[in-house]
Backbone as a chain_set.jsonl record, in Angstrom:
{"seq": "MSKERQRRRAERLAVLEKEKAARARKVARRDSLRAFRRRITPRRPGRSGRLYHRSLRQRIGIVVVTMLAVAAVWTLIPDLALRIILTAMLVLAVPALVVVVLGRRA", "coords": {"N": [[-23.999, 19.813, 40.978], [-23.494, 17.589, 39.381], [-24.29, 18.591, 36.778], [-22.484, 20.571, 36.341], [-20.093, 19.441, 36.016], [-20.637, 17.984, 33.805], [-21.108, 19.912, 31.924], [-18.357, 20.897, 31.942], [-17.007, 18.908, 31.066], [-18.174, 18.708, 28.444], [-17.112, 21.099, 27.253], [-14.377, 20.454, 27.571], [-14.354, 18.311, 25.728], [-15.176, 19.532, 23.245], [-12.994, 21.291, 22.921], [-10.899, 19.289, 22.492], [-11.9, 17.874, 20.145], [-11.528, 20.1, 18.27], [-8.701, 20.486, 18.359], [-8.014, 17.982, 17.383], [-9.315, 17.963, 14.988], [-7.795, 20.068, 13.708], [-5.199, 19.135, 13.674], [-5.526, 16.791, 12.173], [-6.142, 18.243, 9.685], [-3.403, 19.256, 9.188], [-2.043, 17.066, 8.98], [-3.265, 16.023, 6.758], [-2.619, 18.065, 4.986], [0.073, 18.073, 4.943], [0.641, 15.345, 3.765], [-0.529, 15.544, 1.274], [1.283, 17.507, 0.203], [3.695, 15.97, 0.173], [2.815, 13.909, -1.65], [2.477, 15.473, -4.042], [5.086, 16.554, -4.43], [6.302, 14.013, -4.842], [5.01, 13.383, -7.12], [5.678, 15.302, -8.976], [8.621, 14.938, -9.179], [11.301, 14.029, -11.043], [11.533, 10.579, -12.272], [14.006, 7.974, -12.158], [14.423, 4.745, -13.193], [16.031, 2.324, -11.323], [18.085, 3.858, -10.596], [20.134, 5.509, -8.054], [20.586, 8.317, -7.535], [23.019, 9.034, -7.478], [25.739, 10.019, -9.477], [28.171, 8.592, -9.738], [30.299, 6.19, -7.942], [32.601, 6.043, -5.439], [34.823, 4.099, -3.504], [35.405, 4.042, 0.039], [38.181, 3.739, 0.573], [39.332, 4.858, -1.929], [38.524, 7.409, -1.946], [39.661, 8.368, 0.424], [42.192, 8.1, -0.306], [42.352, 10.052, -2.402], [42.205, 12.496, -1.098], [44.269, 12.326, 0.505], [46.471, 12.377, -1.155], [45.982, 14.861, -2.544], [46.408, 16.436, -0.444], [48.876, 15.917, 0.278], [50.028, 17.026, -2.019], [49.61, 19.837, -1.958], [50.681, 20.276, 0.562], [53.226, 20.025, -0.277], [53.587, 21.974, -2.311], [53.482, 24.223, -0.643], [55.662, 24.07, 0.975], [57.963, 23.602, -0.631], [57.852, 25.861, -2.554], [58.951, 29.15, -2.891], [57.833, 31.748, -3.333], [54.771, 33.452, -2.442], [52.634, 34.228, -4.028], [52.795, 32.353, -6.291], [52.626, 30.001, -4.919], [49.748, 30.1, -4.231], [48.598, 30.36, -6.916], [49.344, 27.819, -7.697], [48.259, 26.099, -5.71], [45.474, 26.765, -6.051], [45.103, 25.851, -8.873], [45.601, 23.124, -8.417], [43.377, 22.513, -6.722], [41.457, 22.881, -8.657], [42.175, 21.073, -10.697], [42.197, 18.603, -9.619], [39.637, 17.157, -9.705], [39.28, 16.411, -12.317], [41.566, 15.002, -12.918], [41.082, 12.752, -11.108], [38.774, 11.564, -12.633], [40.091, 10.938, -14.783], [42.317, 9.257, -14.086], [40.962, 7.258, -12.33], [38.51, 6.681, -13.643], [35.063, 6.688, -14.526], [32.607, 5.307, -12.868], [29.393, 3.568, -13.108]], "CA": [[-22.801, 19.262, 40.861], [-23.42, 16.712, 38.136], [-24.524, 19.311, 35.468], [-21.368, 21.295, 36.279], [-19.138, 18.297, 35.578], [-20.991, 17.568, 32.615], [-20.729, 21.205, 31.074], [-16.878, 21.062, 31.889], [-16.706, 17.688, 30.237], [-18.412, 18.957, 27.07], [-16.097, 21.919, 26.925], [-13.086, 19.803, 27.139], [-14.452, 17.336, 24.532], [-15.095, 20.286, 22.2], [-11.515, 21.695, 22.675], [-9.999, 18.095, 22.029], [-12.321, 17.799, 18.684], [-10.915, 21.305, 17.646], [-7.294, 20.248, 18.318], [-8.008, 16.76, 16.744], [-9.685, 18.293, 13.465], [-6.509, 20.769, 13.081], [-4.146, 18.131, 13.508], [-5.831, 16.199, 10.659], [-5.694, 19.028, 8.397], [-2.111, 19.409, 9.185], [-1.441, 15.779, 8.516], [-3.459, 15.706, 5.363], [-1.675, 18.918, 4.178], [1.613, 17.155, 4.779], [0.613, 14.14, 2.914], [-0.73, 16.16, 0.015], [2.509, 17.924, -0.343], [4.423, 14.817, -0.127], [2.328, 13.349, -2.967], [2.525, 16.472, -5.14], [6.403, 16.567, -4.693], [6.668, 12.672, -5.425], [4.816, 13.11, -8.5], [6.468, 16.102, -9.819], [10.021, 14.772, -9.174], [11.505, 13.144, -12.204], [12.155, 9.332, -11.646], [14.456, 7.147, -13.273], [14.292, 3.321, -12.684], [17.338, 1.678, -10.923], [19.084, 5.049, -10.005], [20.116, 5.786, -6.64], [20.71, 9.452, -7.61], [24.614, 9.42, -7.678], [26.266, 9.71, -10.715], [29.197, 7.411, -9.771], [30.537, 5.865, -6.441], [33.815, 5.92, -5.05], [34.851, 3.441, -2.295], [35.956, 4.754, 1.078], [39.59, 3.716, 0.409], [39.573, 5.732, -2.882], [38.156, 8.95, -1.392], [40.695, 8.697, 1.387], [43.432, 8.305, -1.275], [42.087, 11.334, -3.297], [42.313, 13.527, -0.161], [45.735, 12.18, 1.154], [47.336, 12.641, -2.29], [45.763, 16.274, -2.778], [46.977, 17.203, 0.653], [50.392, 16.021, 0.131], [50.724, 17.808, -3.202], [49.388, 21.079, -1.518], [51.934, 20.511, 1.32], [54.828, 20.109, -1.126], [53.601, 23.171, -2.926], [53.56, 25.314, 0.293], [56.996, 23.844, 1.563], [59.082, 24.069, -1.807], [57.863, 27.048, -3.357], [59.028, 30.303, -1.884], [56.974, 32.808, -3.582], [53.446, 33.403, -2.027], [51.652, 34.406, -5.12], [52.919, 31.19, -7.164], [51.866, 29.071, -3.92], [48.384, 30.298, -4.117], [48.039, 29.94, -8.026], [49.531, 26.329, -7.822], [47.18, 25.659, -4.996], [44.099, 26.993, -6.955], [45.147, 24.724, -9.946], [45.483, 21.804, -7.781], [41.812, 22.05, -6.253], [40.429, 22.68, -9.943], [42.57, 19.992, -11.685], [41.954, 17.236, -8.939], [38.331, 16.224, -10.031], [39.344, 15.982, -13.692], [42.504, 13.927, -12.708], [40.407, 11.71, -10.509], [38.121, 10.852, -13.321], [40.936, 10.274, -15.743], [42.891, 8.0, -13.455], [40.234, 6.233, -11.7], [37.447, 6.434, -14.535], [33.59, 6.806, -13.954], [31.838, 3.955, -12.694], [28.222, 3.75, -12.816]], "C": [[-22.413, 18.456, 39.41], [-23.441, 17.452, 36.923], [-23.308, 20.131, 35.31], [-20.181, 20.389, 35.514], [-19.462, 18.082, 34.001], [-20.817, 18.489, 31.564], [-19.256, 21.18, 30.97], [-16.403, 20.066, 30.748], [-16.86, 18.026, 28.644], [-17.387, 19.96, 26.513], [-14.521, 21.118, 26.447], [-13.01, 18.891, 25.856], [-14.448, 18.166, 23.158], [-13.782, 20.832, 21.945], [-10.669, 20.412, 21.855], [-10.43, 17.88, 20.564], [-11.693, 18.931, 17.895], [-9.55, 20.932, 17.235], [-7.228, 19.013, 17.228], [-8.421, 17.111, 15.139], [-8.445, 19.423, 12.756], [-5.42, 20.056, 12.934], [-4.393, 17.269, 12.232], [-5.663, 16.917, 9.522], [-4.307, 19.214, 8.329], [-1.342, 18.333, 8.672], [-1.927, 15.524, 7.036], [-2.826, 16.707, 4.325], [-0.562, 18.498, 3.778], [1.657, 16.269, 3.573], [0.363, 14.689, 1.231], [0.42, 16.607, -0.644], [3.458, 17.05, -0.6], [3.918, 14.181, -1.507], [2.518, 14.124, -4.139], [4.284, 16.386, -5.229], [6.765, 15.211, -5.387], [6.181, 12.781, -6.827], [5.306, 14.061, -9.557], [8.119, 15.781, -10.061], [10.27, 13.811, -10.137], [12.05, 11.777, -11.586], [12.939, 8.551, -12.777], [14.82, 5.617, -12.602], [15.575, 3.014, -12.397], [18.338, 2.606, -10.746], [18.939, 5.188, -8.707], [20.326, 7.486, -6.508], [22.196, 10.028, -7.718], [24.833, 9.131, -8.934], [27.392, 8.535, -10.885], [29.466, 7.42, -8.225], [31.865, 5.603, -6.498], [33.98, 5.176, -3.704], [35.344, 4.332, -1.313], [37.474, 4.983, 0.876], [39.886, 4.717, -0.832], [39.398, 7.281, -2.561], [39.264, 9.29, -0.471], [42.054, 8.809, 0.558], [43.228, 9.358, -2.093], [42.569, 12.401, -2.395], [43.743, 13.607, 0.352], [46.597, 12.733, 0.052], [47.28, 14.039, -2.711], [46.351, 17.011, -1.611], [48.507, 17.361, 0.769], [51.143, 16.748, -1.0], [50.468, 19.397, -2.664], [50.593, 21.282, -0.522], [53.226, 20.767, 0.617], [54.775, 21.433, -1.698], [54.155, 24.376, -1.859], [55.042, 25.21, 0.879], [58.299, 24.035, 0.479], [58.973, 25.191, -2.552], [58.029, 28.242, -2.627], [58.246, 31.523, -1.992], [55.419, 32.6, -3.48], [52.37, 33.355, -3.167], [51.75, 32.925, -6.063], [52.279, 29.984, -6.109], [50.304, 29.097, -4.094], [47.828, 29.811, -5.426], [48.118, 28.366, -7.959], [48.457, 25.717, -7.002], [45.63, 25.606, -5.687], [44.074, 25.835, -8.102], [45.05, 23.49, -9.43], [43.854, 21.454, -7.443], [41.028, 22.161, -7.582], [41.021, 21.495, -10.827], [42.255, 18.51, -10.962], [40.674, 16.438, -9.442], [38.649, 15.83, -11.261], [40.436, 14.792, -13.55], [41.984, 12.651, -12.206], [39.818, 10.708, -11.563], [38.946, 10.349, -14.488], [41.562, 9.066, -15.255], [41.886, 6.785, -13.073], [38.789, 5.927, -12.81], [36.074, 6.637, -13.775], [33.034, 5.508, -13.819], [30.327, 4.267, -12.518], [27.664, 2.959, -11.601]], "O": [[-21.463, 18.611, 38.643], [-22.711, 17.086, 36.002], [-23.018, 20.44, 34.154], [-19.532, 20.767, 34.539], [-18.59, 18.031, 33.134], [-20.454, 18.127, 30.445], [-18.818, 21.452, 29.852], [-15.656, 20.318, 29.803], [-16.026, 17.756, 27.78], [-16.839, 19.734, 25.435], [-13.846, 21.191, 25.42], [-12.028, 18.717, 25.135], [-13.909, 17.734, 22.139], [-13.398, 20.864, 20.776], [-9.978, 20.559, 20.847], [-9.544, 17.71, 19.726], [-11.314, 18.63, 16.763], [-9.178, 20.994, 16.064], [-6.438, 19.086, 16.287], [-7.858, 16.547, 14.201], [-8.256, 19.55, 11.546], [-4.637, 20.35, 12.031], [-3.522, 17.098, 11.379], [-5.159, 16.459, 8.496], [-3.927, 19.366, 7.168], [-0.273, 18.458, 8.075], [-1.219, 14.95, 6.209], [-2.549, 16.414, 3.162], [-0.149, 18.476, 2.619], [2.438, 16.361, 2.626], [0.972, 14.283, 0.241], [0.68, 16.282, -1.802], [4.149, 17.25, -1.599], [4.739, 13.995, -2.404], [2.715, 13.555, -5.213], [4.693, 16.093, -6.352], [7.454, 15.228, -6.407], [6.88, 12.304, -7.721], [5.368, 13.779, -10.754], [8.761, 16.297, -10.976], [9.58, 12.792, -10.169], [12.825, 11.751, -10.629], [12.629, 8.492, -13.967], [15.464, 5.504, -11.559], [16.402, 3.417, -13.215], [19.5, 2.2, -10.735], [17.853, 5.045, -8.146], [20.227, 7.956, -5.375], [22.49, 11.194, -7.981], [24.296, 8.195, -9.526], [27.506, 7.769, -11.842], [29.069, 8.268, -7.425], [32.352, 5.005, -7.457], [33.303, 5.591, -2.763], [35.738, 5.428, -1.713], [38.001, 6.092, 0.964], [40.841, 5.463, -0.617], [40.152, 8.169, -2.96], [39.793, 10.398, -0.543], [42.902, 9.644, 0.871], [44.285, 9.642, -2.657], [43.34, 13.232, -2.874], [44.329, 14.662, 0.589], [47.45, 13.564, 0.363], [48.29, 14.544, -3.201], [46.772, 18.155, -1.783], [49.193, 18.317, 1.131], [52.341, 17.026, -1.053], [51.306, 20.198, -3.078], [51.387, 22.213, -0.656], [54.087, 21.588, 0.934], [55.802, 22.11, -1.648], [55.003, 25.225, -2.133], [55.59, 26.25, 1.244], [59.388, 24.526, 0.776], [59.941, 25.559, -3.218], [57.253, 28.426, -1.689], [57.989, 32.25, -1.033], [54.816, 31.804, -4.2], [51.421, 32.571, -3.191], [50.694, 32.467, -6.501], [51.501, 29.139, -6.551], [49.693, 28.029, -4.082], [46.862, 29.049, -5.432], [47.109, 27.683, -8.138], [47.75, 24.853, -7.52], [44.874, 24.639, -5.784], [43.145, 25.032, -8.2], [44.346, 22.693, -10.05], [43.245, 20.442, -7.79], [39.959, 21.554, -7.647], [40.277, 20.994, -11.67], [42.099, 17.472, -11.605], [40.696, 15.214, -9.563], [38.278, 14.673, -11.464], [40.179, 13.696, -14.047], [42.319, 11.581, -12.714], [40.076, 9.504, -11.599], [38.529, 9.393, -15.143], [41.431, 7.984, -15.827], [42.014, 5.619, -13.446], [38.13, 4.901, -12.64], [36.024, 6.734, -12.549], [33.058, 4.697, -14.745], [30.024, 5.212, -11.791], [26.49, 3.101, -11.259]]}, "num_chains": 1, "name": "protein.A"}
């Protein structure tokens, strides 16, 4: 009986060692990929990755004013084609207007 338990225990330990080795290889591969990505990614000191930052109040204002302008176009203009064109122009012009009015801040 004791030899049988010893044999089963040895098999169990062998399986655990294989799993542990596979897990270690997986972790090592993941760490080396992370290190590689970190190495090839260009770094700029002091940068957060964002070009500029708008406060929550400014972003809400931009969205509300744009939505009001779109609503005004859709309620005041009777022609469907003109509505679509003006809405597309608003969508394209709003980013430029925001930069002109609010400016870019680093």
